[in-house]
DRENDRENDREN-891163 format. One record per atom (N, C-alpha, C, O): residue in three letters; residue number from 0; x, y, z; atom name. Coordinates in nm, 2 decimals. Atoms other than C-alpha are relative to their C-alpha. Example, Ala and Ser with C-alpha at 12.3 -4.5 7.8 and 13.67 -1.06 7.14 Angstrom:
Ala | 0 | 0.09 | -0.12 | 0.00 | N
Ala | 0 | 1.23 | -0.45 | 0.78 | CA
Ala | 0 | 0.09 | 0.12 | 0.00 | C
Ala | 0 | 0.19 | 0.12 | 0.07 | O
Ser | 1 | -0.09 | -0.11 | 0.00 | N
Ser | 1 | 1.37 | -0.11 | 0.71 | CA
Ser | 1 | -0.08 | 0.11 | 0.08 | C
Ser | 1 | -0.03 | 0.22 | 0.09 | O
! end
This chain:
Met | 0 | -0.10 | 0.07 | 0.01 | N
Met | 0 | -1.84 | -4.25 | 8.19 | CA
Met | 0 | -0.01 | -0.11 | -0.08 | C
Met | 0 | -0.11 | -0.19 | -0.06 | O
Thr | 1 | 0.00 | 0.09 | 0.05 | N
Thr | 1 | -1.74 | -4.48 | 7.95 | CA
Thr | 1 | 0.06 | -0.14 | 0.03 | C
Thr | 1 | 0.17 | -0.14 | 0.08 | O
Gln | 2 | -0.05 | 0.11 | -0.07 | N
Gln | 2 | -1.69 | -4.87 | 8.03 | CA
Gln | 2 | 0.12 | -0.02 | -0.11 | C
Gln | 2 | 0.11 | 0.02 | -0.23 | O
Pro | 3 | -0.12 | 0.07 | 0.10 | N
Pro | 3 | -1.34 | -5.02 | 7.88 | CA
Pro | 3 | -0.03 | -0.16 | -0.07 | C
Pro | 3 | -0.10 | -0.26 | -0.03 | O
Ser | 4 | 0.05 | 0.08 | 0.09 | N
Ser | 4 | -1.36 | -5.24 | 7.62 | CA
Ser | 4 | 0.06 | -0.16 | 0.08 | C
Ser | 4 | 0.15 | -0.18 | 0.17 | O
Lys | 5 | -0.04 | 0.10 | -0.07 | N
Lys | 5 | -1.35 | -5.59 | 7.69 | CA
Lys | 5 | 0.14 | -0.08 | -0.02 | C
Lys | 5 | 0.20 | -0.15 | 0.07 | O
Thr | 6 | -0.11 | 0.00 | 0.04 | N
Thr | 6 | -1.05 | -5.65 | 7.49 | CA
Thr | 6 | 0.14 | 0.03 | 0.06 | C
Thr | 6 | 0.24 | -0.04 | 0.06 | O
Leu | 7 | -0.10 | -0.09 | -0.07 | N
Leu | 7 | -0.83 | -5.43 | 7.68 | CA
Leu | 7 | -0.01 | -0.08 | 0.18 | C
Leu | 7 | 0.08 | -0.13 | 0.24 | O
Phe | 8 | -0.01 | 0.07 | -0.11 | N
Phe | 8 | -0.95 | -5.57 | 8.02 | CA
Phe | 8 | 0.04 | -0.14 | 0.00 | C
Phe | 8 | 0.08 | -0.18 | 0.11 | O
Val | 9 | -0.07 | 0.14 | 0.01 | N
Val | 9 | -0.84 | -5.95 | 7.90 | CA
Val | 9 | 0.14 | 0.03 | -0.02 | C
Val | 9 | 0.22 | -0.05 | 0.03 | O
Arg | 10 | -0.14 | 0.03 | 0.02 | N
Arg | 10 | -0.52 | -5.82 | 7.78 | CA
Arg | 10 | 0.08 | 0.08 | 0.14 | C
Arg | 10 | 0.20 | 0.06 | 0.17 | O
Arg | 11 | -0.05 | -0.04 | -0.13 | N
Arg | 11 | -0.48 | -5.62 | 8.12 | CA
Arg | 11 | 0.03 | -0.12 | 0.09 | C
Arg | 11 | 0.14 | -0.13 | 0.16 | O
Leu | 12 | 0.00 | 0.13 | -0.11 | N
Leu | 12 | -0.57 | -5.96 | 8.33 | CA
Leu | 12 | 0.10 | -0.09 | -0.05 | C
Leu | 12 | 0.12 | -0.18 | 0.03 | O
Leu | 13 | -0.08 | 0.12 | 0.03 | N
Leu | 13 | -0.30 | -6.18 | 8.11 | CA
Leu | 13 | 0.11 | 0.06 | 0.00 | C
Leu | 13 | 0.19 | -0.03 | 0.01 | O
Met | 14 | -0.11 | -0.03 | 0.03 | N
Met | 14 | 0.00 | -5.95 | 8.06 | CA
Met | 14 | 0.05 | 0.02 | 0.14 | C
Met | 14 | -0.03 | 0.05 | 0.23 | O
Pro | 15 | -0.08 | -0.05 | -0.12 | N
Pro | 15 | 0.27 | -5.89 | 8.33 | CA
Pro | 15 | -0.04 | 0.10 | 0.04 | C
Pro | 15 | -0.09 | 0.19 | -0.02 | O
Val | 16 | 0.03 | -0.14 | -0.08 | N
Val | 16 | 0.23 | -5.65 | 8.62 | CA
Val | 16 | 0.13 | 0.00 | 0.02 | C
Val | 16 | 0.20 | -0.10 | 0.00 | O
Cys | 17 | -0.09 | -0.02 | -0.06 | N
Cys | 17 | 0.51 | -5.47 | 8.76 | CA
Cys | 17 | -0.06 | 0.01 | 0.12 | C
Cys | 17 | -0.16 | 0.07 | 0.15 | O
Lys | 18 | 0.05 | 0.00 | -0.14 | N
Lys | 18 | 0.49 | -5.55 | 9.11 | CA
Lys | 18 | 0.03 | 0.15 | 0.10 | C
Lys | 18 | -0.02 | 0.16 | 0.21 | O
Lys | 19 | 0.00 | -0.08 | -0.06 | N
Lys | 19 | 0.62 | -5.21 | 9.20 | CA
Lys | 19 | -0.09 | 0.10 | -0.02 | C
Lys | 19 | -0.14 | 0.15 | 0.08 | O
Cys | 20 | 0.05 | -0.12 | 0.03 | N
Cys | 20 | 0.43 | -4.95 | 9.02 | CA
Cys | 20 | -0.16 | -0.09 | -0.07 | C
Cys | 20 | -0.28 | -0.05 | -0.08 | O
Ser | 21 | 0.15 | 0.09 | 0.05 | N
Ser | 21 | 0.16 | -5.22 | 8.88 | CA
Ser | 21 | -0.03 | 0.04 | -0.18 | C
Ser | 21 | -0.13 | 0.00 | -0.24 | O
His | 22 | 0.01 | -0.03 | 0.14 | N
His | 22 | 0.22 | -5.09 | 8.53 | CA
His | 22 | -0.01 | -0.15 | -0.09 | C
His | 22 | 0.07 | -0.24 | -0.08 | O
His | 23 | 0.05 | 0.14 | 0.09 | N
His | 23 | 0.03 | -5.36 | 8.27 | CA
His | 23 | 0.13 | 0.01 | -0.10 | C
His | 23 | 0.16 | 0.12 | -0.14 | O
Trp | 24 | -0.10 | -0.02 | 0.08 | N
Trp | 24 | 0.33 | -5.45 | 8.04 | CA
Trp | 24 | -0.09 | -0.07 | -0.17 | C
Trp | 24 | -0.18 | -0.15 | -0.19 | O
Ser | 25 | 0.10 | 0.01 | 0.09 | N
Ser | 25 | 0.22 | -5.44 | 7.68 | CA
Ser | 25 | 0.09 | -0.16 | -0.06 | C
Ser | 25 | 0.20 | -0.20 | -0.01 | O
Trp | 26 | -0.05 | 0.11 | 0.05 | N
Trp | 26 | 0.31 | -5.78 | 7.46 | CA
Trp | 26 | 0.12 | 0.08 | -0.03 | C
Trp | 26 | 0.19 | 0.08 | 0.07 | O
Thr | 27 | -0.13 | -0.06 | 0.07 | N
Thr | 27 | 0.62 | -5.58 | 7.25 | CA
Thr | 27 | 0.10 | 0.04 | 0.16 | C
Thr | 27 | 0.22 | 0.02 | 0.16 | O
Glu | 28 | -0.10 | -0.03 | -0.10 | N
Glu | 28 | 0.76 | -5.46 | 7.60 | CA
Glu | 28 | 0.05 | -0.14 | 0.06 | C
Glu | 28 | 0.17 | -0.15 | 0.09 | O
Thr | 29 | 0.00 | 0.13 | -0.06 | N
Thr | 29 | 0.72 | -5.83 | 7.74 | CA
Thr | 29 | 0.12 | -0.09 | -0.12 | C
Thr | 29 | 0.20 | -0.18 | -0.09 | O
Val | 30 | -0.06 | 0.13 | 0.12 | N
Val | 30 | 0.88 | -6.00 | 7.39 | CA
Val | 30 | 0.20 | 0.09 | 0.00 | C
Val | 30 | 0.31 | 0.04 | -0.02 | O
Lys | 31 | -0.14 | -0.06 | 0.01 | N
Lys | 31 | 1.20 | -5.72 | 7.42 | CA
Lys | 31 | 0.04 | -0.04 | 0.15 | C
Lys | 31 | 0.13 | -0.13 | 0.15 | O
Glu | 32 | -0.06 | 0.01 | -0.10 | N
Glu | 32 | 1.28 | -5.75 | 7.76 | CA
Glu | 32 | 0.04 | -0.18 | 0.02 | C
Glu | 32 | 0.14 | -0.23 | 0.07 | O
Ile | 33 | -0.05 | 0.19 | 0.05 | N
Ile | 33 | 1.27 | -6.20 | 7.69 | CA
Ile | 33 | 0.14 | 0.02 | -0.02 | C
Ile | 33 | 0.23 | 0.00 | 0.06 | O
Phe | 34 | -0.13 | 0.00 | 0.09 | N
Phe | 34 | 1.56 | -6.14 | 7.47 | CA
Phe | 34 | 0.09 | 0.08 | 0.04 | C
Phe | 34 | 0.17 | 0.13 | -0.04 | O
Thr | 35 | -0.15 | -0.09 | -0.07 | N
Thr | 35 | 1.80 | -5.93 | 7.71 | CA
Thr | 35 | 0.08 | -0.15 | 0.03 | C
Thr | 35 | 0.03 | -0.27 | 0.03 | O
Ile | 36 | -0.10 | 0.12 | -0.06 | N
Ile | 36 | 2.12 | -6.13 | 7.85 | CA
Ile | 36 | -0.04 | -0.04 | 0.10 | C
Ile | 36 | -0.06 | -0.16 | 0.13 | O
Thr | 37 | -0.02 | 0.04 | -0.18 | N
Thr | 37 | 2.07 | -6.09 | 8.21 | CA
Thr | 37 | -0.18 | -0.06 | 0.02 | C
Thr | 37 | -0.27 | -0.07 | -0.06 | O
Lys | 38 | 0.09 | 0.08 | -0.06 | N
Lys | 38 | 1.80 | -6.25 | 8.40 | CA
Lys | 38 | -0.11 | 0.05 | 0.08 | C
Lys | 38 | -0.21 | -0.01 | 0.14 | O
Ser | 39 | 0.11 | -0.09 | -0.09 | N
Ser | 39 | 1.63 | -5.95 | 8.56 | CA
Ser | 39 | -0.09 | 0.04 | -0.13 | C
Ser | 39 | -0.07 | 0.00 | -0.25 | O
Met | 40 | 0.08 | -0.10 | 0.12 | N
Met | 40 | 1.36 | -5.72 | 8.35 | CA
Met | 40 | -0.04 | 0.12 | 0.08 | C
Met | 40 | -0.10 | 0.14 | 0.18 | O
Thr | 41 | 0.03 | -0.16 | -0.06 | N
Thr | 41 | 1.37 | -5.35 | 8.38 | CA
Thr | 41 | -0.15 | 0.04 | 0.00 | C
Thr | 41 | -0.21 | -0.02 | -0.09 | O
Cys | 42 | 0.12 | -0.01 | 0.02 | N
Cys | 42 | 1.01 | -5.22 | 8.42 | CA
Cys | 42 | -0.01 | 0.13 | -0.08 | C
Cys | 42 | 0.04 | 0.23 | -0.02 | O
Pro | 43 | 0.00 | -0.08 | 0.09 | N
Pro | 43 | 0.96 | -4.98 | 8.13 | CA
Pro | 43 | -0.09 | 0.14 | 0.07 | C
Pro | 43 | -0.07 | 0.26 | 0.03 | O
Ser | 44 | 0.07 | -0.13 | -0.07 | N
Ser | 44 | 0.73 | -4.73 | 8.35 | CA
Ser | 44 | 0.10 | 0.06 | 0.15 | C
Ser | 44 | 0.13 | 0.18 | 0.15 | O
Cys | 45 | -0.09 | -0.03 | -0.12 | N
Cys | 45 | 0.95 | -4.72 | 8.70 | CA
Cys | 45 | 0.12 | -0.01 | 0.01 | C
Cys | 45 | 0.19 | 0.05 | 0.09 | O
Lys | 46 | -0.20 | 0.05 | 0.00 | N
Lys | 46 | 1.29 | -4.89 | 8.60 | CA
Lys | 46 | 0.04 | -0.07 | 0.11 | C
Lys | 46 | 0.16 | -0.08 | 0.16 | O
Ala | 47 | -0.03 | 0.11 | -0.12 | N
Ala | 47 | 1.24 | -5.11 | 8.87 | CA
Ala | 47 | 0.02 | -0.17 | -0.03 | C
Ala | 47 | -0.06 | -0.25 | -0.08 | O
Ile | 48 | -0.03 | 0.16 | 0.03 | N
Ile | 48 | 1.40 | -5.46 | 8.84 | CA
Ile | 48 | -0.07 | -0.11 | 0.04 | C
Ile | 48 | -0.07 | -0.14 | 0.16 | O
Gln | 49 | 0.08 | 0.09 | 0.00 | N
Gln | 49 | 1.19 | -5.74 | 8.79 | CA
Gln | 49 | 0.08 | -0.11 | -0.04 | C
Gln | 49 | 0.19 | -0.10 | -0.09 | O
Tyr | 50 | -0.07 | 0.10 | 0.00 | N
Tyr | 50 | 1.27 | -6.10 | 8.79 | CA
Tyr | 50 | -0.16 | -0.11 | -0.06 | C
Tyr | 50 | -0.28 | -0.08 | -0.04 | O
Thr | 51 | 0.13 | 0.08 | 0.01 | N
Thr | 51 | 1.04 | -6.40 | 8.66 | CA
Thr | 51 | -0.03 | -0.10 | 0.09 | C
Thr | 51 | 0.06 | -0.18 | 0.14 | O
Ser | 52 | 0.06 | 0.09 | -0.13 | N
Ser | 52 | 0.82 | -6.60 | 8.90 | CA
Ser | 52 | 0.06 | -0.13 | -0.02 | C
Ser | 52 | 0.11 | -0.17 | -0.12 | O
Asn | 53 | -0.04 | 0.15 | 0.00 | N
Asn | 53 | 0.93 | -6.94 | 8.99 | CA
Asn | 53 | -0.17 | -0.07 | -0.04 | C
Asn | 53 | -0.16 | -0.19 | -0.05 | O
Lys | 54 | 0.12 | 0.05 | 0.03 | N
Lys | 54 | 0.54 | -7.02 | 8.91 | CA
Lys | 54 | 0.02 | 0.02 | -0.17 | C
Lys | 54 | -0.02 | -0.07 | -0.25 | O
Ser | 55 | 0.01 | -0.02 | 0.16 | N
Ser | 55 | 0.59 | -6.89 | 8.55 | CA
Ser | 55 | 0.11 | -0.07 | -0.04 | C
Ser | 55 | 0.10 | -0.10 | -0.16 | O
Arg | 56 | -0.10 | 0.06 | 0.06 | N
Arg | 56 | 0.93 | -7.05 | 8.52 | CA
Arg | 56 | 0.00 | -0.12 | -0.02 | C
Arg | 56 | 0.07 | -0.17 | -0.11 | O
Ile | 57 | 0.04 | 0.14 | -0.01 | N
Ile | 57 | 0.78 | -7.39 | 8.60 | CA
Ile | 57 | -0.09 | -0.05 | -0.15 | C
Ile | 57 | -0.08 | -0.14 | -0.22 | O
Val | 58 | 0.11 | -0.01 | 0.13 | N
Val | 58 | 0.50 | -7.33 | 8.32 | CA
Val | 58 | 0.08 | 0.02 | -0.10 | C
Val | 58 | 0.08 | -0.07 | -0.19 | O
Ser | 59 | -0.07 | 0.03 | 0.13 | N
Ser | 59 | 0.73 | -7.24 | 8.08 | CA
Ser | 59 | 0.09 | -0.15 | -0.04 | C
Ser | 59 | 0.11 | -0.20 | -0.15 | O
Tyr | 60 | -0.07 | 0.11 | 0.03 | N
Tyr | 60 | 0.93 | -7.55 | 8.12 | CA
Tyr | 60 | -0.06 | -0.10 | -0.04 | C
Tyr | 60 | -0.01 | -0.19 | -0.11 | O
Leu | 61 | 0.10 | 0.14 | 0.02 | N
Leu | 61 | 0.65 | -7.78 | 8.12 | CA
Leu | 61 | -0.06 | 0.02 | -0.16 | C
Leu | 61 | -0.08 | -0.06 | -0.25 | O
Met | 62 | 0.03 | -0.02 | 0.19 | N
Met | 62 | 0.56 | -7.60 | 7.76 | CA
Met | 62 | 0.09 | -0.03 | -0.07 | C
Met | 62 | 0.08 | -0.07 | -0.19 | O
Ala | 63 | -0.12 | 0.04 | 0.11 | N
Ala | 63 | 0.89 | -7.66 | 7.64 | CA
Ala | 63 | 0.01 | -0.14 | 0.03 | C
Ala | 63 | 0.05 | -0.21 | -0.06 | O
Ile | 64 | -0.01 | 0.16 | 0.04 | N
Ile | 64 | 0.87 | -8.02 | 7.73 | CA
Ile | 64 | -0.12 | -0.06 | -0.07 | C
Ile | 64 | -0.10 | -0.16 | -0.14 | O
Val | 65 | 0.10 | 0.04 | 0.05 | N
Val | 65 | 0.52 | -8.08 | 7.62 | CA
Val | 65 | 0.00 | 0.03 | -0.16 | C
Val | 65 | -0.05 | -0.05 | -0.24 | O
Val | 66 | -0.08 | 0.03 | 0.16 | N
Val | 66 | 0.65 | -7.94 | 7.26 | CA
Val | 66 | 0.09 | -0.09 | -0.04 | C
Val | 66 | 0.08 | -0.16 | -0.14 | O
Ile | 67 | -0.12 | 0.11 | 0.02 | N
Ile | 67 | 0.94 | -8.13 | 7.28 | CA
Ile | 67 | -0.06 | -0.15 | -0.05 | C
Ile | 67 | -0.03 | -0.21 | -0.15 | O
Val | 68 | 0.09 | 0.14 | 0.01 | N
Val | 68 | 0.71 | -8.47 | 7.32 | CA
Val | 68 | -0.09 | 0.02 | -0.10 | C
Val | 68 | -0.09 | -0.08 | -0.18 | O
Leu | 69 | 0.08 | 0.01 | 0.15 | N
Leu | 69 | 0.46 | -8.36 | 7.03 | CA
Leu | 69 | 0.06 | 0.01 | -0.12 | C
Leu | 69 | 0.01 | -0.01 | -0.23 | O
Ile | 70 | -0.07 | 0.03 | 0.10 | N
Ile | 70 | 0.75 | -8.32 | 6.84 | CA
Ile | 70 | 0.04 | -0.16 | -0.08 | C
Ile | 70 | 0.03 | -0.22 | -0.18 | O
Leu | 71 | -0.05 | 0.15 | 0.00 | N
Leu | 71 | 0.89 | -8.65 | 6.91 | CA
Leu | 71 | -0.11 | -0.10 | -0.04 | C
Leu | 71 | -0.10 | -0.17 | -0.14 | O
Thr | 72 | 0.09 | 0.09 | 0.06 | N
Thr | 72 | 0.58 | -8.83 | 6.90 | CA
Thr | 72 | -0.09 | 0.02 | -0.14 | C
Thr | 72 | -0.14 | -0.08 | -0.19 | O
Val | 73 | 0.07 | -0.03 | 0.13 | N
Val | 73 | 0.41 | -8.68 | 6.60 | CA
Val | 73 | 0.09 | 0.00 | -0.13 | C
Val | 73 | 0.06 | 0.00 | -0.25 | O
Gly | 74 | -0.13 | 0.06 | 0.08 | N
Gly | 74 | 0.74 | -8.72 | 6.43 | CA
Gly | 74 | 0.02 | -0.14 | -0.08 | C
Gly | 74 | 0.05 | -0.18 | -0.19 | O
Thr | 75 | 0.03 | 0.18 | 0.08 | N
Thr | 75 | 0.70 | -9.09 | 6.39 | CA
Thr | 75 | -0.09 | -0.01 | -0.09 | C
Thr | 75 | -0.07 | -0.12 | -0.15 | O
Phe | 76 | 0.13 | 0.01 | 0.08 | N
Phe | 76 | 0.38 | -9.06 | 6.19 | CA
Phe | 76 | 0.01 | 0.08 | -0.09 | C
Phe | 76 | -0.03 | 0.04 | -0.20 | O
Leu | 77 | -0.05 | -0.11 | 0.11 | N
Leu | 77 | 0.48 | -8.74 | 6.00 | CA
Leu | 77 | 0.06 | -0.02 | -0.09 | C
Leu | 77 | 0.18 | -0.06 | -0.06 | O
Pro | 78 | -0.11 | 0.03 | 0.07 | N
Pro | 78 | 0.63 | -8.79 | 5.67 | CA
Pro | 78 | 0.14 | 0.12 | 0.03 | C
Pro | 78 | 0.12 | 0.24 | 0.05 | O
Ser | 79 | -0.10 | -0.05 | -0.05 | N
Ser | 79 | 0.95 | -8.66 | 5.74 | CA
Ser | 79 | 0.04 | 0.17 | -0.08 | C
Ser | 79 | 0.13 | 0.24 | -0.03 | O
Pro | 80 | -0.04 | -0.09 | 0.05 | N
Pro | 80 | 0.96 | -8.35 | 5.49 | CA
Pro | 80 | -0.13 | 0.10 | 0.07 | C
Pro | 80 | -0.15 | 0.21 | 0.02 | O
Phe | 81 | 0.08 | -0.07 | -0.07 | N
Phe | 81 | 0.67 | -8.21 | 5.74 | CA
Phe | 81 | 0.04 | 0.04 | 0.13 | C
Phe | 81 | 0.02 | 0.15 | 0.18 | O
Leu | 82 | -0.09 | 0.01 | -0.12 | N
Leu | 82 | 0.85 | -8.25 | 6.04 | CA
Leu | 82 | 0.05 | 0.17 | 0.04 | C
Leu | 82 | 0.00 | 0.25 | 0.12 | O
Pro | 83 | -0.05 | -0.15 | 0.01 | N
Pro | 83 | 1.05 | -7.91 | 6.00 | CA
Pro | 83 | -0.11 | 0.11 | 0.02 | C
Pro | 83 | -0.10 | 0.20 | 0.10 | O
Val | 84 | 0.12 | -0.07 | 0.02 | N
Val | 84 | 0.73 | -7.74 | 5.93 | CA
Val | 84 | -0.10 | 0.00 | 0.10 | C
Val | 84 | -0.18 | 0.09 | 0.10 | O
Phe | 85 | 0.08 | 0.04 | -0.09 | N
Phe | 85 | 0.55 | -7.87 | 6.21 | CA
Phe | 85 | 0.06 | 0.03 | 0.16 | C
Phe | 85 | 0.01 | 0.07 | 0.27 | O
Ser | 86 | -0.11 | -0.04 | -0.12 | N
Ser | 86 | 0.83 | -7.82 | 6.45 | CA
Ser | 86 | -0.01 | 0.17 | 0.04 | C
Ser | 86 | -0.02 | 0.23 | 0.14 | O
Ser | 87 | -0.02 | -0.19 | 0.01 | N
Ser | 87 | 0.86 | -7.44 | 6.36 | CA
Ser | 87 | -0.13 | 0.06 | 0.02 | C
Ser | 87 | -0.13 | 0.17 | 0.08 | O
Leu | 88 | 0.15 | -0.06 | -0.05 | N
Leu | 88 | 0.47 | -7.38 | 6.39 | CA
Leu | 88 | -0.02 | -0.01 | 0.15 | C
Leu | 88 | -0.09 | 0.08 | 0.21 | O
Leu | 89 | 0.01 | -0.02 | -0.17 | N
Leu | 89 | 0.50 | -7.49 | 6.78 | CA
Leu | 89 | 0.08 | 0.06 | 0.07 | C
Leu | 89 | 0.05 | 0.09 | 0.18 | O
Phe | 90 | -0.11 | -0.04 | -0.05 | N
Phe | 90 | 0.80 | -7.36 | 6.85 | CA
Phe | 90 | -0.03 | 0.21 | -0.01 | C
Phe | 90 | 0.02 | 0.29 | 0.08 | O
Val | 91 | 0.03 | -0.13 | 0.03 | N
Val | 91 | 0.66 | -6.99 | 6.69 | CA
Val | 91 | -0.15 | 0.03 | 0.10 | C
Val | 91 | -0.18 | 0.14 | 0.15 | O
Leu | 92 | 0.13 | 0.02 | -0.07 | N
Leu | 92 | 0.31 | -7.08 | 6.88 | CA
Leu | 92 | 0.06 | 0.00 | 0.18 | C
Leu | 92 | 0.01 | 0.06 | 0.28 | O
Leu | 93 | -0.06 | -0.05 | -0.16 | N
Leu | 93 | 0.52 | -7.11 | 7.22 | CA
Leu | 93 | 0.08 | 0.12 | 0.06 | C
Leu | 93 | 0.12 | 0.14 | 0.17 | O
Phe | 94 | -0.10 | -0.10 | -0.02 | N
Phe | 94 | 0.70 | -6.81 | 7.16 | CA
Phe | 94 | -0.15 | 0.14 | 0.01 | C
Phe | 94 | -0.14 | 0.24 | 0.09 | O
Leu | 95 | 0.09 | -0.09 | 0.00 | N
Leu | 95 | 0.36 | -6.61 | 7.09 | CA
Leu | 95 | -0.06 | -0.02 | 0.14 | C
Leu | 95 | -0.09 | 0.08 | 0.20 | O
Ile | 96 | 0.08 | 0.02 | -0.09 | N
Ile | 96 | 0.19 | -6.77 | 7.38 | CA
Ile | 96 | 0.12 | 0.05 | 0.14 | C
Ile | 96 | 0.07 | 0.09 | 0.25 | O
Tyr | 97 | -0.07 | 0.01 | -0.14 | N
Tyr | 97 | 0.49 | -6.72 | 7.66 | CA
Tyr | 97 | -0.03 | 0.13 | 0.06 | C
Tyr | 97 | -0.03 | 0.12 | 0.19 | O
Pro | 98 | 0.04 | -0.12 | -0.07 | N
Pro | 98 | 0.40 | -6.30 | 7.73 | CA
Pro | 98 | -0.11 | -0.02 | 0.07 | C
Pro | 98 | -0.11 | 0.04 | 0.18 | O
Phe | 99 | 0.09 | -0.01 | -0.04 | N
Phe | 99 | 0.08 | -6.42 | 7.81 | CA
Phe | 99 | 0.02 | -0.09 | 0.15 | C
Phe | 99 | -0.05 | -0.05 | 0.24 | O
Ile | 100 | -0.05 | 0.08 | -0.14 | N
Ile | 100 | 0.24 | -6.69 | 8.10 | CA
Ile | 100 | 0.08 | 0.06 | 0.05 | C
Ile | 100 | 0.10 | 0.01 | 0.17 | O
Leu | 101 | -0.11 | -0.02 | -0.12 | N
Leu | 101 | 0.51 | -6.49 | 8.23 | CA
Leu | 101 | -0.08 | 0.11 | 0.07 | C
Leu | 101 | -0.15 | 0.20 | 0.01 | O
Ser | 102 | 0.02 | -0.07 | -0.12 | N
Ser | 102 | 0.43 | -6.32 | 8.58 | CA
Ser | 102 | 0.13 | 0.03 | 0.06 | C
Ser | 102 | 0.22 | -0.05 | 0.06 | O
Leu | 103 | -0.14 | -0.08 | -0.06 | N
Leu | 103 | 0.71 | -6.10 | 8.74 | CA
Leu | 103 | -0.01 | -0.02 | 0.16 | C
Leu | 103 | -0.11 | -0.06 | 0.22 | O
Ser | 104 | 0.02 | 0.03 | -0.13 | N
Ser | 104 | 0.81 | -6.11 | 9.08 | CA
Ser | 104 | 0.12 | 0.10 | 0.05 | C
Ser | 104 | 0.21 | 0.12 | -0.03 | O
Asn | 105 | -0.12 | -0.06 | 0.01 | N
Asn | 105 | 1.07 | -5.87 | 9.27 | CA
Asn | 105 | 0.14 | -0.07 | 0.09 | C
Asn | 105 | 0.26 | -0.02 | 0.10 | O
Glu | 106 | -0.11 | 0.13 | -0.03 | N
Glu | 106 | 1.26 | -6.17 | 9.44 | CA
Glu | 106 | 0.08 | -0.08 | -0.13 | C
Glu | 106 | 0.03 | -0.14 | -0.22 | O
Lys | 107 | -0.10 | 0.08 | 0.07 | N
Lys | 107 | 1.55 | -6.30 | 9.26 | CA
Lys | 107 | -0.03 | -0.14 | 0.02 | C
Lys | 107 | -0.04 | -0.20 | 0.13 | O
Pro | 108 | 0.03 | 0.17 | -0.01 | N
Pro | 108 | 1.48 | -6.65 | 9.18 | CA
Pro | 108 | 0.13 | -0.08 | 0.09 | C
Pro | 108 | 0.23 | -0.02 | 0.12 | O
Tyr | 109 | -0.07 | 0.06 | -0.08 | N
Tyr | 109 | 1.64 | -6.93 | 9.39 | CA
Tyr | 109 | 0.09 | -0.08 | -0.14 | C
Tyr | 109 | 0.21 | -0.08 | -0.12 | O
Phe | 110 | -0.05 | 0.07 | 0.13 | N
Phe | 110 | 1.74 | -7.13 | 9.04 | CA
Phe | 110 | 0.03 | 0.07 | -0.12 | C
Phe | 110 | 0.07 | 0.00 | -0.22 | O
! end
């Protein structure tokens, strides 16, 4: 019997997991569901409705605040032509990291 690769193990450890069927979401599945208009996400495997957990929402809000504070503080020291590039890079980084931070819940969030 072969051992699963370490990268597969790490990916499954970090990506969101459906609370109903334990399906490990891929990065692309997560990103597709993030850009839906509704607050709920549908599991690609069992079609169960999932929601962003409260812990995940708090972490994402804190990350957004950190990015905004970084832009404001670094923006005072950075020459003005570089500020849009720096800001864009931070937002792209936040977008790329978010699927790894996202965790799912069966319960609808309170806020």
